[in-house]
N, C-alpha and C positions, 0 to 999 in steps of 0.2 A: 955573193950572198942575197938570198931571195929579200924582195922588197917587203916591208912589214904595213900591215894595217894599222892605221891610228886609233885602235881602240880606247875608248876612255874607261875609266875607272867603274861605272856603274855595269858595265857589260864586259868585264873582264872576269876571269876564272877566280872564286875564292875559296873553293874545296879542291884540294889536291891540285895548287897551282903549278905544279912541277908535270902536270900531263897538258899544260896550255901551250897553244902554239897561235900565234898572229902572223906568221909569214903566208906571204900570198901562194908560195910552191904548196905548203902543206893544206891551206884552205882550198884552193882550185883542184888539188889533186883530189880531196874528198867528195868536192861537189861534181866533179867532172866523172865520177865513178859511181854516184848514186842516182836514182831515178825520181824519188817521191821526197817532197819536202812536206812537213806539217807545218801551217802557215796558221801563227795565231793573232787574233785581234779583237778588240772590245766593240761588241755593237752598239746601236743608237740607245738603249738604255742600261748600258753598262754590263751587259750578259757577254761572259767569254767565250770564242770558238775556235776551234783548232780544226782546220779542214787539211787532209791529205790530199796533195797536189802535184802533178808532174811540172819539173820545172827545167829550166835550161839555164846554164850560166855563159853570157856573152860579156867576155872582158871582165869589168867591174861591176857587172850588175846582173841581178838575179830577175830572170824573167817566168813568169807563168800567167796562165790565161783564166779566164771565168766567164760565165755567163754574164751577160749585161744585168741580168735581173735577180741574180742571186746575192746573197748577204756579203760575199768576198768582195764581189764586183763592185756592189754599191759603196761599200767602205772604201775601195781603192780610188773612186771616183772623188770622194770627199778627203783624200790624202790621209787617210788613218794609217798611224805607225802599225807597222808588224812585226813579227817575229818570225823567222822563217828557220826550221830546225832540219838537218838532214844528218841520219845515223847509220852507219854501216857496221855491222855485228861481224867480227873476225872468229870469234870461239865463245864457247861458254866454258866457263871454270867451275869445276867440281872440286870443293874441298873437302875437309874431313869435319869441317862444321858448318852448319848453316849459317853462320854470320859470315863467313869468309866465301860463301859462294858468290860468283859475279860474272861479268863478260868481259872479254877484250873488245873495243870498239874504237871507231873513229868517228867524231861528230864535228858538225859546225853548225853554229847559231850566229844569225846575221838580224840586227835591230835597224830599223830606220823608218821613216815616210815611204809611202808609195805614191806611184803616178800612173795615169794610164798614157798609154803610146797611142799615137794616132796616125792618120796620115799612110805615107810611105815607111816611115818607122815601125809602124804598126804590121804592115804587111810582110815586111822585112824580117821582123820578130818572130812572126809566126811561121814563116818558112824557114828560119832558123831552128825552131823548136822541132820542126818536122824533120829536119836535116842531121838533128841531133840524135834522132831514133837510126836513122839511115843517111849516111852522108849522100848529098845530091838528088834525094828523093823527092824533094819539094817541084824539083823542074818537072818532074813527069806527072804530078797531079792534074786532075783537073781545077782549075783554078776557083777560088772561093766566090759566090756570087754576093752581091749587095747586102741581101738578107742577112746571109751567114756572117757578114764581117759587122755588121751593125749587131748582132746578136752575141758577139764575142769581144770580151775586153782583154787586153793584154796589159798586165801589170808588171811595172819596174819597180825592183828593190835594189837600191844602190847597196853595195858591198863596200861598208865604212866602218861600222860597228860591226867588226866581225871577231868571232873567237872559234877557233878548232880545240878539240881535246881529244887526246890520244891515249888509248890504254894499251900497253905493249906487254910482252912476256910469255915465258911459256910453263910457267907454274904457277899454282895457287898460293896465295898468301896466307902461311898456315903459323899457327903458335908452336912453339918447340913443342910443347908437352904433348900436341895432338898428332905427332907425326908416326907414332906406333899405333894409333887408332886403327882398329881392323875393318877399314873401308876404303872402296877405290877412291883415288883423286888424281886430276889431271886436266888436261884442257881437250874439246872437241872443238875441232875446226868446224866453222859454218862458211858454206860456200854458195854463190848464186851462180845456178848453173841454166843456161838456155836451153830450150827444146829443140827440137826438129821444126822448122817452120810449116804449116799445114796451110796450102793455099787455097784462098776461097773459091768453090764453084759455085755460082747461081742455081744451076740444075740439080745439085745435091743437097739434101738437108745436113743440118749438122750432125746428125745423129748417123749418117751414112758417110761422112766425110773421113776420109783416111788421112794419116800424116803423110806427107810428103817430102822425101828429100830432094835436095837439089838447089838451085841457086836462089838466094833469100829474096822474098818481097816481090822482086820485078821479073818480069818475063825477057 
């Protein structure tokens, strides 16, 4: 049986709790499939912010980077508590009533204080995030220079207060009296599909650059 996160009551699912999951297998599976987290925090003057940002899960920590001068970077430097959410849409549900239209989804919400990584831990985290996009890529890149390292914060949010919510099924939730209503109802799957890689050629403008098939990303 998968280990379970010790999520406390304020962060546990209250509406449709039957869809809630707190086990690491479910949480990690969703996080490892997603690419963008929406990170929410409250600024110095009490104003709310929600920032979409690339992330990577490393064990029981969520990593994301930000400019050292950005609001998110400055908030993380102060250890401000944040909430990071990741959502995967699996299908759109079309019902015979507007009320029962919905989506099938998998999502994760993680709450907690943040901290900045420094030194070798920061550098290894940056490499880890690059390698999330293509394993082993970081070893082939030009190393970051001192100015780039100073300009980049790496933020860690520990996965502790974590909730996954999963909506599954292949049919809309319908009222019995609606089943004879003369309109199409059902599920439309939603898939994320990667296109053919386009290699960058500095001698060709973006407008004239063709899509190239072949090995991804690296010569």
